[in-house]
mmCIF entry with sequence, helices, sheets and N, C-alpha, C, O atoms, coordinates in Angstrom:
data_MODEL
# 
_entry.id   MODEL 
# 
_entity.id                         1 
_entity.type                       polymer 
_entity.pdbx_number_of_molecules   1 
# 
_entity_poly.entity_id                      1 
_entity_poly.type                           'polypeptide(L)' 
_entity_poly.nstd_linkage                   no 
_entity_poly.nstd_monomer                   no 
_entity_poly.pdbx_seq_one_letter_code       MHGQIRAQEREVRMLQRAGVTTASAELLLVRMRGKIDDLCREREALRKAVD 
_entity_poly.pdbx_seq_one_letter_code_can   MHGQIRAQEREVRMLQRAGVTTASAELLLVRMRGKIDDLCREREALRKAVD 
_entity_poly.pdbx_strand_id                 A 
# 
loop_
_entity_poly_seq.entity_id 
_entity_poly_seq.num 
_entity_poly_seq.mon_id 
_entity_poly_seq.hetero 
1 1  MET n 
1 2  HIS n 
1 3  GLY n 
1 4  GLN n 
1 5  ILE n 
1 6  ARG n 
1 7  ALA n 
1 8  GLN n 
1 9  GLU n 
1 10 ARG n 
1 11 GLU n 
1 12 VAL n 
1 13 ARG n 
1 14 MET n 
1 15 LEU n 
1 16 GLN n 
1 17 ARG n 
1 18 ALA n 
1 19 GLY n 
1 20 VAL n 
1 21 THR n 
1 22 THR n 
1 23 ALA n 
1 24 SER n 
1 25 ALA n 
1 26 GLU n 
1 27 LEU n 
1 28 LEU n 
1 29 LEU n 
1 30 VAL n 
1 31 ARG n 
1 32 MET n 
1 33 ARG n 
1 34 GLY n 
1 35 LYS n 
1 36 ILE n 
1 37 ASP n 
1 38 ASP n 
1 39 LEU n 
1 40 CYS n 
1 41 ARG n 
1 42 GLU n 
1 43 ARG n 
1 44 GLU n 
1 45 ALA n 
1 46 LEU n 
1 47 ARG n 
1 48 LYS n 
1 49 ALA n 
1 50 VAL n 
1 51 ASP n 
# 
_struct_asym.id          A 
_struct_asym.entity_id   1 
# 
loop_
_struct_conf.conf_type_id 
_struct_conf.id 
_struct_conf.pdbx_PDB_helix_id 
_struct_conf.beg_label_comp_id 
_struct_conf.beg_label_asym_id 
_struct_conf.beg_label_seq_id 
_struct_conf.pdbx_beg_PDB_ins_code 
_struct_conf.end_label_comp_id 
_struct_conf.end_label_asym_id 
_struct_conf.end_label_seq_id 
_struct_conf.pdbx_end_PDB_ins_code 
_struct_conf.beg_auth_comp_id 
_struct_conf.beg_auth_asym_id 
_struct_conf.beg_auth_seq_id 
_struct_conf.end_auth_comp_id 
_struct_conf.end_auth_asym_id 
_struct_conf.end_auth_seq_id 
_struct_conf.pdbx_PDB_helix_class 
_struct_conf.details 
_struct_conf.pdbx_PDB_helix_length 
HELX_P HELX_P1 AA1 HIS A 2  ? ARG A 17 ? HIS A 2  ARG A 17 1 ? 16 
HELX_P HELX_P2 AA2 ALA A 23 ? VAL A 50 ? ALA A 23 VAL A 50 1 ? 28 
# 
_struct_conf_type.id          HELX_P 
_struct_conf_type.criteria    ? 
_struct_conf_type.reference   ? 
# 
loop_
_atom_site.group_PDB 
_atom_site.id 
_atom_site.type_symbol 
_atom_site.label_atom_id 
_atom_site.label_alt_id 
_atom_site.label_comp_id 
_atom_site.label_asym_id 
_atom_site.label_entity_id 
_atom_site.label_seq_id 
_atom_site.pdbx_PDB_ins_code 
_atom_site.Cartn_x 
_atom_site.Cartn_y 
_atom_site.Cartn_z 
_atom_site.occupancy 
_atom_site.B_iso_or_equiv 
_atom_site.pdbx_formal_charge 
_atom_site.auth_seq_id 
_atom_site.auth_comp_id 
_atom_site.auth_asym_id 
_atom_site.auth_atom_id 
_atom_site.pdbx_PDB_model_num 
ATOM 1   N N  . MET A 1 1  ? -7.037 -5.621  -0.323  1.00 0.00 ? 1  MET A N  1 
ATOM 2   C CA . MET A 1 1  ? -6.284 -4.535  0.262   1.00 0.00 ? 1  MET A CA 1 
ATOM 3   C C  . MET A 1 1  ? -5.371 -3.880  -0.797  1.00 0.00 ? 1  MET A C  1 
ATOM 4   O O  . MET A 1 1  ? -5.250 -2.657  -0.870  1.00 0.00 ? 1  MET A O  1 
ATOM 5   N N  . HIS A 1 2  ? -4.741 -4.732  -1.605  1.00 0.00 ? 2  HIS A N  1 
ATOM 6   C CA . HIS A 1 2  ? -3.872 -4.177  -2.624  1.00 0.00 ? 2  HIS A CA 1 
ATOM 7   C C  . HIS A 1 2  ? -4.641 -3.311  -3.614  1.00 0.00 ? 2  HIS A C  1 
ATOM 8   O O  . HIS A 1 2  ? -4.114 -2.324  -4.129  1.00 0.00 ? 2  HIS A O  1 
ATOM 9   N N  . GLY A 1 3  ? -5.882 -3.684  -3.874  1.00 0.00 ? 3  GLY A N  1 
ATOM 10  C CA . GLY A 1 3  ? -6.745 -2.915  -4.773  1.00 0.00 ? 3  GLY A CA 1 
ATOM 11  C C  . GLY A 1 3  ? -7.035 -1.536  -4.254  1.00 0.00 ? 3  GLY A C  1 
ATOM 12  O O  . GLY A 1 3  ? -7.098 -0.568  -5.011  1.00 0.00 ? 3  GLY A O  1 
ATOM 13  N N  . GLN A 1 4  ? -7.213 -1.453  -2.927  1.00 0.00 ? 4  GLN A N  1 
ATOM 14  C CA . GLN A 1 4  ? -7.468 -0.162  -2.307  1.00 0.00 ? 4  GLN A CA 1 
ATOM 15  C C  . GLN A 1 4  ? -6.259 0.743   -2.410  1.00 0.00 ? 4  GLN A C  1 
ATOM 16  O O  . GLN A 1 4  ? -6.396 1.947   -2.624  1.00 0.00 ? 4  GLN A O  1 
ATOM 17  N N  . ILE A 1 5  ? -5.094 0.180   -2.260  1.00 0.00 ? 5  ILE A N  1 
ATOM 18  C CA . ILE A 1 5  ? -3.878 0.965   -2.361  1.00 0.00 ? 5  ILE A CA 1 
ATOM 19  C C  . ILE A 1 5  ? -3.683 1.459   -3.793  1.00 0.00 ? 5  ILE A C  1 
ATOM 20  O O  . ILE A 1 5  ? -3.282 2.601   -4.014  1.00 0.00 ? 5  ILE A O  1 
ATOM 21  N N  . ARG A 1 6  ? -3.972 0.582   -4.772  1.00 0.00 ? 6  ARG A N  1 
ATOM 22  C CA . ARG A 1 6  ? -3.854 1.001   -6.163  1.00 0.00 ? 6  ARG A CA 1 
ATOM 23  C C  . ARG A 1 6  ? -4.809 2.175   -6.452  1.00 0.00 ? 6  ARG A C  1 
ATOM 24  O O  . ARG A 1 6  ? -4.459 3.096   -7.189  1.00 0.00 ? 6  ARG A O  1 
ATOM 25  N N  . ALA A 1 7  ? -5.996 2.132   -5.877  1.00 0.00 ? 7  ALA A N  1 
ATOM 26  C CA . ALA A 1 7  ? -6.956 3.234   -6.048  1.00 0.00 ? 7  ALA A CA 1 
ATOM 27  C C  . ALA A 1 7  ? -6.384 4.519   -5.446  1.00 0.00 ? 7  ALA A C  1 
ATOM 28  O O  . ALA A 1 7  ? -6.498 5.590   -6.042  1.00 0.00 ? 7  ALA A O  1 
ATOM 29  N N  . GLN A 1 8  ? -5.775 4.414   -4.278  1.00 0.00 ? 8  GLN A N  1 
ATOM 30  C CA . GLN A 1 8  ? -5.173 5.568   -3.646  1.00 0.00 ? 8  GLN A CA 1 
ATOM 31  C C  . GLN A 1 8  ? -4.026 6.110   -4.486  1.00 0.00 ? 8  GLN A C  1 
ATOM 32  O O  . GLN A 1 8  ? -3.861 7.324   -4.611  1.00 0.00 ? 8  GLN A O  1 
ATOM 33  N N  . GLU A 1 9  ? -3.239 5.219   -5.058  1.00 0.00 ? 9  GLU A N  1 
ATOM 34  C CA . GLU A 1 9  ? -2.130 5.641   -5.904  1.00 0.00 ? 9  GLU A CA 1 
ATOM 35  C C  . GLU A 1 9  ? -2.660 6.409   -7.131  1.00 0.00 ? 9  GLU A C  1 
ATOM 36  O O  . GLU A 1 9  ? -2.063 7.409   -7.530  1.00 0.00 ? 9  GLU A O  1 
ATOM 37  N N  . ARG A 1 10 ? -3.754 5.961   -7.722  1.00 0.00 ? 10 ARG A N  1 
ATOM 38  C CA . ARG A 1 10 ? -4.379 6.681   -8.847  1.00 0.00 ? 10 ARG A CA 1 
ATOM 39  C C  . ARG A 1 10 ? -4.798 8.073   -8.396  1.00 0.00 ? 10 ARG A C  1 
ATOM 40  O O  . ARG A 1 10 ? -4.600 9.045   -9.124  1.00 0.00 ? 10 ARG A O  1 
ATOM 41  N N  . GLU A 1 11 ? -5.369 8.177   -7.211  1.00 0.00 ? 11 GLU A N  1 
ATOM 42  C CA . GLU A 1 11 ? -5.759 9.515   -6.699  1.00 0.00 ? 11 GLU A CA 1 
ATOM 43  C C  . GLU A 1 11 ? -4.576 10.400  -6.504  1.00 0.00 ? 11 GLU A C  1 
ATOM 44  O O  . GLU A 1 11 ? -4.642 11.592  -6.805  1.00 0.00 ? 11 GLU A O  1 
ATOM 45  N N  . VAL A 1 12 ? -3.468 9.849   -5.999  1.00 0.00 ? 12 VAL A N  1 
ATOM 46  C CA . VAL A 1 12 ? -2.266 10.643  -5.794  1.00 0.00 ? 12 VAL A CA 1 
ATOM 47  C C  . VAL A 1 12 ? -1.749 11.154  -7.143  1.00 0.00 ? 12 VAL A C  1 
ATOM 48  O O  . VAL A 1 12 ? -1.343 12.309  -7.264  1.00 0.00 ? 12 VAL A O  1 
ATOM 49  N N  . ARG A 1 13 ? -1.770 10.278  -8.157  1.00 0.00 ? 13 ARG A N  1 
ATOM 50  C CA . ARG A 1 13 ? -1.315 10.703  -9.494  1.00 0.00 ? 13 ARG A CA 1 
ATOM 51  C C  . ARG A 1 13 ? -2.197 11.832  -10.032 1.00 0.00 ? 13 ARG A C  1 
ATOM 52  O O  . ARG A 1 13 ? -1.695 12.765  -10.660 1.00 0.00 ? 13 ARG A O  1 
ATOM 53  N N  . MET A 1 14 ? -3.505 11.752  -9.791  1.00 0.00 ? 14 MET A N  1 
ATOM 54  C CA . MET A 1 14 ? -4.401 12.813  -10.221 1.00 0.00 ? 14 MET A CA 1 
ATOM 55  C C  . MET A 1 14 ? -4.049 14.122  -9.538  1.00 0.00 ? 14 MET A C  1 
ATOM 56  O O  . MET A 1 14 ? -4.031 15.177  -10.172 1.00 0.00 ? 14 MET A O  1 
ATOM 57  N N  . LEU A 1 15 ? -3.774 14.052  -8.255  1.00 0.00 ? 15 LEU A N  1 
ATOM 58  C CA . LEU A 1 15 ? -3.398 15.263  -7.507  1.00 0.00 ? 15 LEU A CA 1 
ATOM 59  C C  . LEU A 1 15 ? -2.080 15.826  -8.037  1.00 0.00 ? 15 LEU A C  1 
ATOM 60  O O  . LEU A 1 15 ? -1.919 17.040  -8.157  1.00 0.00 ? 15 LEU A O  1 
ATOM 61  N N  . GLN A 1 16 ? -1.134 14.929  -8.354  1.00 0.00 ? 16 GLN A N  1 
ATOM 62  C CA . GLN A 1 16 ? 0.144  15.409  -8.889  1.00 0.00 ? 16 GLN A CA 1 
ATOM 63  C C  . GLN A 1 16 ? -0.065 16.138  -10.222 1.00 0.00 ? 16 GLN A C  1 
ATOM 64  O O  . GLN A 1 16 ? 0.543  17.179  -10.470 1.00 0.00 ? 16 GLN A O  1 
ATOM 65  N N  . ARG A 1 17 ? -0.922 15.584  -11.068 1.00 0.00 ? 17 ARG A N  1 
ATOM 66  C CA . ARG A 1 17 ? -1.200 16.251  -12.346 1.00 0.00 ? 17 ARG A CA 1 
ATOM 67  C C  . ARG A 1 17 ? -1.855 17.609  -12.131 1.00 0.00 ? 17 ARG A C  1 
ATOM 68  O O  . ARG A 1 17 ? -1.677 18.522  -12.937 1.00 0.00 ? 17 ARG A O  1 
ATOM 69  N N  . ALA A 1 18 ? -2.613 17.742  -11.044 1.00 0.00 ? 18 ALA A N  1 
ATOM 70  C CA . ALA A 1 18 ? -3.238 19.030  -10.695 1.00 0.00 ? 18 ALA A CA 1 
ATOM 71  C C  . ALA A 1 18 ? -2.294 19.977  -10.013 1.00 0.00 ? 18 ALA A C  1 
ATOM 72  O O  . ALA A 1 18 ? -2.659 21.118  -9.732  1.00 0.00 ? 18 ALA A O  1 
ATOM 73  N N  . GLY A 1 19 ? -1.047 19.517  -9.732  1.00 0.00 ? 19 GLY A N  1 
ATOM 74  C CA . GLY A 1 19 ? -0.085 20.408  -9.120  1.00 0.00 ? 19 GLY A CA 1 
ATOM 75  C C  . GLY A 1 19 ? -0.098 20.420  -7.612  1.00 0.00 ? 19 GLY A C  1 
ATOM 76  O O  . GLY A 1 19 ? 0.513  21.292  -6.995  1.00 0.00 ? 19 GLY A O  1 
ATOM 77  N N  . VAL A 1 20 ? -0.786 19.465  -7.002  1.00 0.00 ? 20 VAL A N  1 
ATOM 78  C CA . VAL A 1 20 ? -0.864 19.396  -5.540  1.00 0.00 ? 20 VAL A CA 1 
ATOM 79  C C  . VAL A 1 20 ? 0.312  18.601  -4.999  1.00 0.00 ? 20 VAL A C  1 
ATOM 80  O O  . VAL A 1 20 ? 0.666  17.559  -5.551  1.00 0.00 ? 20 VAL A O  1 
ATOM 81  N N  . THR A 1 21 ? 0.914  19.085  -3.928  1.00 0.00 ? 21 THR A N  1 
ATOM 82  C CA . THR A 1 21 ? 2.028  18.378  -3.270  1.00 0.00 ? 21 THR A CA 1 
ATOM 83  C C  . THR A 1 21 ? 1.497  17.090  -2.686  1.00 0.00 ? 21 THR A C  1 
ATOM 84  O O  . THR A 1 21 ? 0.483  17.089  -1.988  1.00 0.00 ? 21 THR A O  1 
ATOM 85  N N  . THR A 1 22 ? 2.188  15.977  -2.972  1.00 0.00 ? 22 THR A N  1 
ATOM 86  C CA . THR A 1 22 ? 1.676  14.672  -2.519  1.00 0.00 ? 22 THR A CA 1 
ATOM 87  C C  . THR A 1 22 ? 2.708  13.854  -1.746  1.00 0.00 ? 22 THR A C  1 
ATOM 88  O O  . THR A 1 22 ? 2.525  12.654  -1.538  1.00 0.00 ? 22 THR A O  1 
ATOM 89  N N  . ALA A 1 23 ? 3.788  14.501  -1.322  1.00 0.00 ? 23 ALA A N  1 
ATOM 90  C CA . ALA A 1 23 ? 4.888  13.780  -0.677  1.00 0.00 ? 23 ALA A CA 1 
ATOM 91  C C  . ALA A 1 23 ? 4.392  12.994  0.540   1.00 0.00 ? 23 ALA A C  1 
ATOM 92  O O  . ALA A 1 23 ? 4.738  11.823  0.692   1.00 0.00 ? 23 ALA A O  1 
ATOM 93  N N  . SER A 1 24 ? 3.594  13.613  1.403   1.00 0.00 ? 24 SER A N  1 
ATOM 94  C CA . SER A 1 24 ? 3.140  12.917  2.597   1.00 0.00 ? 24 SER A CA 1 
ATOM 95  C C  . SER A 1 24 ? 2.200  11.758  2.272   1.00 0.00 ? 24 SER A C  1 
ATOM 96  O O  . SER A 1 24 ? 2.225  10.717  2.928   1.00 0.00 ? 24 SER A O  1 
ATOM 97  N N  . ALA A 1 25 ? 1.371  11.958  1.247   1.00 0.00 ? 25 ALA A N  1 
ATOM 98  C CA . ALA A 1 25 ? 0.478  10.864  0.827   1.00 0.00 ? 25 ALA A CA 1 
ATOM 99  C C  . ALA A 1 25 ? 1.271  9.703   0.247   1.00 0.00 ? 25 ALA A C  1 
ATOM 100 O O  . ALA A 1 25 ? 0.951  8.543   0.512   1.00 0.00 ? 25 ALA A O  1 
ATOM 101 N N  . GLU A 1 26 ? 2.301  9.999   -0.540  1.00 0.00 ? 26 GLU A N  1 
ATOM 102 C CA . GLU A 1 26 ? 3.129  8.977   -1.139  1.00 0.00 ? 26 GLU A CA 1 
ATOM 103 C C  . GLU A 1 26 ? 3.837  8.193   -0.038  1.00 0.00 ? 26 GLU A C  1 
ATOM 104 O O  . GLU A 1 26 ? 3.904  6.966   -0.101  1.00 0.00 ? 26 GLU A O  1 
ATOM 105 N N  . LEU A 1 27 ? 4.366  8.887   0.971   1.00 0.00 ? 27 LEU A N  1 
ATOM 106 C CA . LEU A 1 27 ? 5.050  8.216   2.057   1.00 0.00 ? 27 LEU A CA 1 
ATOM 107 C C  . LEU A 1 27 ? 4.093  7.292   2.820   1.00 0.00 ? 27 LEU A C  1 
ATOM 108 O O  . LEU A 1 27 ? 4.457  6.177   3.193   1.00 0.00 ? 27 LEU A O  1 
ATOM 109 N N  . LEU A 1 28 ? 2.889  7.764   3.040   1.00 0.00 ? 28 LEU A N  1 
ATOM 110 C CA . LEU A 1 28 ? 1.869  6.949   3.726   1.00 0.00 ? 28 LEU A CA 1 
ATOM 111 C C  . LEU A 1 28 ? 1.580  5.681   2.908   1.00 0.00 ? 28 LEU A C  1 
ATOM 112 O O  . LEU A 1 28 ? 1.473  4.596   3.480   1.00 0.00 ? 28 LEU A O  1 
ATOM 113 N N  . LEU A 1 29 ? 1.456  5.801   1.603   1.00 0.00 ? 29 LEU A N  1 
ATOM 114 C CA . LEU A 1 29 ? 1.185  4.652   0.773   1.00 0.00 ? 29 LEU A CA 1 
ATOM 115 C C  . LEU A 1 29 ? 2.345  3.648   0.788   1.00 0.00 ? 29 LEU A C  1 
ATOM 116 O O  . LEU A 1 29 ? 2.116  2.440   0.734   1.00 0.00 ? 29 LEU A O  1 
ATOM 117 N N  . VAL A 1 30 ? 3.573  4.133   0.861   1.00 0.00 ? 30 VAL A N  1 
ATOM 118 C CA . VAL A 1 30 ? 4.735  3.251   0.955   1.00 0.00 ? 30 VAL A CA 1 
ATOM 119 C C  . VAL A 1 30 ? 4.670  2.464   2.269   1.00 0.00 ? 30 VAL A C  1 
ATOM 120 O O  . VAL A 1 30 ? 4.900  1.255   2.288   1.00 0.00 ? 30 VAL A O  1 
ATOM 121 N N  . ARG A 1 31 ? 4.353  3.166   3.373   1.00 0.00 ? 31 ARG A N  1 
ATOM 122 C CA . ARG A 1 31 ? 4.246  2.482   4.664   1.00 0.00 ? 31 ARG A CA 1 
ATOM 123 C C  . ARG A 1 31 ? 3.100  1.454   4.662   1.00 0.00 ? 31 ARG A C  1 
ATOM 124 O O  . ARG A 1 31 ? 3.238  0.356   5.202   1.00 0.00 ? 31 ARG A O  1 
ATOM 125 N N  . MET A 1 32 ? 1.965  1.832   4.045   1.00 0.00 ? 32 MET A N  1 
ATOM 126 C CA . MET A 1 32 ? 0.844  0.922   3.975   1.00 0.00 ? 32 MET A CA 1 
ATOM 127 C C  . MET A 1 32 ? 1.193  -0.316  3.176   1.00 0.00 ? 32 MET A C  1 
ATOM 128 O O  . MET A 1 32 ? 0.885  -1.433  3.590   1.00 0.00 ? 32 MET A O  1 
ATOM 129 N N  . ARG A 1 33 ? 1.844  -0.124  2.015   1.00 0.00 ? 33 ARG A N  1 
ATOM 130 C CA . ARG A 1 33 ? 2.253  -1.233  1.175   1.00 0.00 ? 33 ARG A CA 1 
ATOM 131 C C  . ARG A 1 33 ? 3.190  -2.170  1.951   1.00 0.00 ? 33 ARG A C  1 
ATOM 132 O O  . ARG A 1 33 ? 3.052  -3.393  1.900   1.00 0.00 ? 33 ARG A O  1 
ATOM 133 N N  . GLY A 1 34 ? 4.123  -1.580  2.653   1.00 0.00 ? 34 GLY A N  1 
ATOM 134 C CA . GLY A 1 34 ? 5.051  -2.405  3.460   1.00 0.00 ? 34 GLY A CA 1 
ATOM 135 C C  . GLY A 1 34 ? 4.362  -3.202  4.521   1.00 0.00 ? 34 GLY A C  1 
ATOM 136 O O  . GLY A 1 34 ? 4.676  -4.376  4.720   1.00 0.00 ? 34 GLY A O  1 
ATOM 137 N N  . LYS A 1 35 ? 3.412  -2.582  5.222   1.00 0.00 ? 35 LYS A N  1 
ATOM 138 C CA . LYS A 1 35 ? 2.658  -3.278  6.261   1.00 0.00 ? 35 LYS A CA 1 
ATOM 139 C C  . LYS A 1 35 ? 1.832  -4.442  5.682   1.00 0.00 ? 35 LYS A C  1 
ATOM 140 O O  . LYS A 1 35 ? 1.771  -5.526  6.264   1.00 0.00 ? 35 LYS A O  1 
ATOM 141 N N  . ILE A 1 36 ? 1.199  -4.191  4.523   1.00 0.00 ? 36 ILE A N  1 
ATOM 142 C CA . ILE A 1 36 ? 0.402  -5.241  3.900   1.00 0.00 ? 36 ILE A CA 1 
ATOM 143 C C  . ILE A 1 36 ? 1.304  -6.399  3.493   1.00 0.00 ? 36 ILE A C  1 
ATOM 144 O O  . ILE A 1 36 ? 0.961  -7.564  3.690   1.00 0.00 ? 36 ILE A O  1 
ATOM 145 N N  . ASP A 1 37 ? 2.455  -6.069  2.925   1.00 0.00 ? 37 ASP A N  1 
ATOM 146 C CA . ASP A 1 37 ? 3.392  -7.135  2.520   1.00 0.00 ? 37 ASP A CA 1 
ATOM 147 C C  . ASP A 1 37 ? 3.848  -7.938  3.722   1.00 0.00 ? 37 ASP A C  1 
ATOM 148 O O  . ASP A 1 37 ? 3.933  -9.164  3.645   1.00 0.00 ? 37 ASP A O  1 
ATOM 149 N N  . ASP A 1 38 ? 4.146  -7.268  4.846   1.00 0.00 ? 38 ASP A N  1 
ATOM 150 C CA . ASP A 1 38 ? 4.520  -7.971  6.081   1.00 0.00 ? 38 ASP A CA 1 
ATOM 151 C C  . ASP A 1 38 ? 3.407  -8.887  6.561   1.00 0.00 ? 38 ASP A C  1 
ATOM 152 O O  . ASP A 1 38 ? 3.655  -10.029 6.948   1.00 0.00 ? 38 ASP A O  1 
ATOM 153 N N  . LEU A 1 39 ? 2.169  -8.378  6.533   1.00 0.00 ? 39 LEU A N  1 
ATOM 154 C CA . LEU A 1 39 ? 1.052  -9.206  6.988   1.00 0.00 ? 39 LEU A CA 1 
ATOM 155 C C  . LEU A 1 39 ? 0.846  -10.416 6.083   1.00 0.00 ? 39 LEU A C  1 
ATOM 156 O O  . LEU A 1 39 ? 0.527  -11.502 6.566   1.00 0.00 ? 39 LEU A O  1 
ATOM 157 N N  . CYS A 1 40 ? 1.027  -10.238 4.769   1.00 0.00 ? 40 CYS A N  1 
ATOM 158 C CA . CYS A 1 40 ? 0.888  -11.366 3.836   1.00 0.00 ? 40 CYS A CA 1 
ATOM 159 C C  . CYS A 1 40 ? 1.953  -12.422 4.098   1.00 0.00 ? 40 CYS A C  1 
ATOM 160 O O  . CYS A 1 40 ? 1.665  -13.618 4.066   1.00 0.00 ? 40 CYS A O  1 
ATOM 161 N N  . ARG A 1 41 ? 3.193  -11.981 4.359   1.00 0.00 ? 41 ARG A N  1 
ATOM 162 C CA . ARG A 1 41 ? 4.266  -12.937 4.673   1.00 0.00 ? 41 ARG A CA 1 
ATOM 163 C C  . ARG A 1 41 ? 3.943  -13.668 5.962   1.00 0.00 ? 41 ARG A C  1 
ATOM 164 O O  . ARG A 1 41 ? 4.155  -14.877 6.059   1.00 0.00 ? 41 ARG A O  1 
ATOM 165 N N  . GLU A 1 42 ? 3.441  -12.961 6.940   1.00 0.00 ? 42 GLU A N  1 
ATOM 166 C CA . GLU A 1 42 ? 3.073  -13.592 8.221   1.00 0.00 ? 42 GLU A CA 1 
ATOM 167 C C  . GLU A 1 42 ? 1.945  -14.598 8.035   1.00 0.00 ? 42 GLU A C  1 
ATOM 168 O O  . GLU A 1 42 ? 1.962  -15.675 8.632   1.00 0.00 ? 42 GLU A O  1 
ATOM 169 N N  . ARG A 1 43 ? 0.986  -14.253 7.222   1.00 0.00 ? 43 ARG A N  1 
ATOM 170 C CA . ARG A 1 43 ? -0.119 -15.178 6.935   1.00 0.00 ? 43 ARG A CA 1 
ATOM 171 C C  . ARG A 1 43 ? 0.385  -16.455 6.290   1.00 0.00 ? 43 ARG A C  1 
ATOM 172 O O  . ARG A 1 43 ? -0.008 -17.558 6.669   1.00 0.00 ? 43 ARG A O  1 
ATOM 173 N N  . GLU A 1 44 ? 1.263  -16.287 5.307   1.00 0.00 ? 44 GLU A N  1 
ATOM 174 C CA . GLU A 1 44 ? 1.812  -17.452 4.617   1.00 0.00 ? 44 GLU A CA 1 
ATOM 175 C C  . GLU A 1 44 ? 2.641  -18.318 5.590   1.00 0.00 ? 44 GLU A C  1 
ATOM 176 O O  . GLU A 1 44 ? 2.566  -19.545 5.518   1.00 0.00 ? 44 GLU A O  1 
ATOM 177 N N  . ALA A 1 45 ? 3.398  -17.732 6.462   1.00 0.00 ? 45 ALA A N  1 
ATOM 178 C CA . ALA A 1 45 ? 4.158  -18.485 7.430   1.00 0.00 ? 45 ALA A CA 1 
ATOM 179 C C  . ALA A 1 45 ? 3.228  -19.265 8.371   1.00 0.00 ? 45 ALA A C  1 
ATOM 180 O O  . ALA A 1 45 ? 3.512  -20.410 8.723   1.00 0.00 ? 45 ALA A O  1 
ATOM 181 N N  . LEU A 1 46 ? 2.128  -18.641 8.772   1.00 0.00 ? 46 LEU A N  1 
ATOM 182 C CA . LEU A 1 46 ? 1.185  -19.316 9.646   1.00 0.00 ? 46 LEU A CA 1 
ATOM 183 C C  . LEU A 1 46 ? 0.509  -20.474 8.920   1.00 0.00 ? 46 LEU A C  1 
ATOM 184 O O  . LEU A 1 46 ? 0.280  -21.532 9.506   1.00 0.00 ? 46 LEU A O  1 
ATOM 185 N N  . ARG A 1 47 ? 0.188  -20.271 7.639   1.00 0.00 ? 47 ARG A N  1 
ATOM 186 C CA . ARG A 1 47 ? -0.411 -21.366 6.859   1.00 0.00 ? 47 ARG A CA 1 
ATOM 187 C C  . ARG A 1 47 ? 0.528  -22.554 6.763   1.00 0.00 ? 47 ARG A C  1 
ATOM 188 O O  . ARG A 1 47 ? 0.106  -23.701 6.906   1.00 0.00 ? 47 ARG A O  1 
ATOM 189 N N  . LYS A 1 48 ? 1.803  -22.278 6.521   1.00 0.00 ? 48 LYS A N  1 
ATOM 190 C CA . LYS A 1 48 ? 2.796  -23.365 6.428   1.00 0.00 ? 48 LYS A CA 1 
ATOM 191 C C  . LYS A 1 48 ? 2.966  -24.079 7.751   1.00 0.00 ? 48 LYS A C  1 
ATOM 192 O O  . LYS A 1 48 ? 3.167  -25.292 7.795   1.00 0.00 ? 48 LYS A O  1 
ATOM 193 N N  . ALA A 1 49 ? 2.882  -23.303 8.847   1.00 0.00 ? 49 ALA A N  1 
ATOM 194 C CA . ALA A 1 49 ? 3.025  -23.924 10.167  1.00 0.00 ? 49 ALA A CA 1 
ATOM 195 C C  . ALA A 1 49 ? 1.871  -24.888 10.479  1.00 0.00 ? 49 ALA A C  1 
ATOM 196 O O  . ALA A 1 49 ? 2.057  -25.870 11.198  1.00 0.00 ? 49 ALA A O  1 
ATOM 197 N N  . VAL A 1 50 ? 0.693  -24.606 9.942   1.00 0.00 ? 50 VAL A N  1 
ATOM 198 C CA . VAL A 1 50 ? -0.462 -25.454 10.183  1.00 0.00 ? 50 VAL A CA 1 
ATOM 199 C C  . VAL A 1 50 ? -0.387 -26.755 9.410   1.00 0.00 ? 50 VAL A C  1 
ATOM 200 O O  . VAL A 1 50 ? -0.862 -27.792 9.872   1.00 0.00 ? 50 VAL A O  1 
ATOM 201 N N  . ASP A 1 51 ? 0.214  -26.697 8.227   1.00 0.00 ? 51 ASP A N  1 
ATOM 202 C CA . ASP A 1 51 ? 0.310  -27.891 7.368   1.00 0.00 ? 51 ASP A CA 1 
ATOM 203 C C  . ASP A 1 51 ? 1.213  -28.915 7.911   1.00 0.00 ? 51 ASP A C  1 
ATOM 204 O O  . ASP A 1 51 ? 1.390  -29.968 7.298   1.00 0.00 ? 51 ASP A O  1 
# 
């Protein structure tokens, strides 16, 4: 999942270089990154609970 976000970030940078407004795309990526981080923390907590 992190790899997909990095790919999207590269695309956003390409758009920025082309002069395209990317504020909404950047905000979406921030929210996606936050959600993924939350899910990873939840997964780790569940793994610890099983042990």
